[in-house]
N, C-alpha and C positions, 0 to 999 in steps of 0.2 A: 310814494306817496306820502303828499306832506298835511297836515292838518293847515295848515297856517294859509289865509285866502290870500297873503303880501306875497310868500313864496308862487303861489302859482298863478299868480298876477306878474311877479318879476321872470318867470320861464316867459310869458307871450311878449313881456316886454322885451327880453333880449332877442325871442326870433323876430320881433320887429324892428329891431338897432340892427339887426343883421340884413334885415330887407332894405333898410334904408341906404346902406350903401351904397354910395353910385357909381356901381359897374354891376354890371348885368351878368357876371359870372356867379357871384353871391346867388341872384335870384333860378339862374338854374341850378344850383349846389342844389339850392330850398326844396325848388320842383321836383328833383331825382329821389324826394322824398314824400312820397306819394300817401304813405300812411301820415305825415306830420300834417300835410297840405288837406287831408281830410277831414280829420282833428281839428287843425282851426276852424273849417267852414261847418263842421257840425255845433260847436258852439255856438255857432249862430241862430240855431232852430230850439235852441233849449233855454229853458228861465233859472231861476237861483236859485231852484230845488232839485235839479236834475244831478247826476254825476256823469262824466265823461272821461273818454279817454284821449291823453295828448302823448305824444310822440315826443321829445325835445334830444334831442342830440342819440337819436336811435334808445330812448331808455321810456318807458311807458311810465307813466304814474298818472292819477287819478285825481280831478281837479272837481271841484265844486262852484259851479260858475255863480260870478256875478258881474255885476256891471262894470269895472274895472276891469277885468279878465277881458270881457267882449269888446271892451274899447279899446285895448292890446291887441287884441285880434284883429277888427278893423282897421286901425294903423298897420300892424301886417299885413295885410291883406292888399290895403292901399298902396305900402310901399313895393307888394311886389309888382303890381300892377302898374305901376308908375313906369318901371324900369323894364318889364317884362317884353322880350319878343313875342309876336303873332303866335308861336307853338309854344312857349310858354303859358299863357293867357289861357289858350285853349285847354292845355292840363288844368290849370286853376277852374275852370268853366265845367270842365268832364267832371270832375272831382265836386262839383254840386258847389260852386259860389254862387251864379244865379238865383238858384232856389233858397239858398242862405241866407241871401241879404232879402230877397222878395218875402221869404218868412219873417227877417227881423223889420223888416218895414211894417208888415200887417200885424204886428204883435207887442213889438217894443212900445213901451211911455215913455221913456227916456228922451228928450228931445235931443240932446247932445249924441246918442245911437243913433236916430233917425239921421241927423245932418251927416254925422261920418260913413253912412248904409246910403243915403245918395249921394254924398262925395266921388265913394269908389264906385258905384252906380255908374257916375258919370265918368268916370277913368276912364271903365270899361268901353260908357256909349262913345265915350270919344273914339276909341278904339276902331272903332267899326267904322266911322265919319271918316277915320282915316284911310280905312280901308277900301272907300268907296270912292276917294278922292284918286288914288290907285288904279281903280276900275272896275269894282266889285260892284254890283248892278242894287244891293240895297247892304243896310246897315243889317248884319247878321246876330248880333247881338241884342238890337233893336228887336227884332225879330221874334229872338228867343225869350226876352225879356216879356213881349206879346203872349207870345205860346205859353208862357209858363202863368198869365193871369196877374204880372209886375203892374201893367199900365194902371190895372183898376186901381190895382193897391197904392201904388205913386199917385193918383188921379184921387183918392179918397186922400189923400193925406193935405190937400190944398185947405181943405174943412178943416186943420190942424189949429190948436187956438194960440201954441204961440209965431211969433212973425217971421222970428228967423226958419225955424222949420218952413214956415210958408215962402220965404224967399228962395230957399233952397230948391222947395220943389218949384215952384214958377220959371225958377230959372233951369229946371232939369226939363220939365214940359215944352218951356218956349223953345228951347236949345236943341230936341232933339227929336220930339214925339210931331210937331209939326212939320211940315213942309212946303213949301208955298208953289201956289199955282203957277201954271205959266201958261 
């Protein structure tokens, strides 16, 4: 339980770096600690005034969230997804990753966090496209996004005043939301 935001941010950054290792073994070990993943995802549901629990190396500490911590969490989750096998991605999604991203996209005022969240969402949807290429009938992650109201949230961001956010939203929509009619 540390009072300094910088220490709490560094804890999220450390997990992010572990997940950034280009070795699926690192991701497999992180996913073995569901409380850690749940805590990381739960942070996306909060604002700067809420206090949450995070498990880092099996030790509980309480953190008050701020922009920098959420940013590190998004980097961490993006790194997990980048190298995750489908079973590992399923664990992340089962722990609430999709809901957390949708919540962040609907509540955050930070362009940086919105872009990171949409980038992470794009990674998930890309994995769903890979499954379709391997014979799946549909992108299950896109269906999950739709069933949780995420498509409407992303579409609302088309009117965001930041051009960088708009460009990422446009790319996400054009890449995953529309299919060509044959």
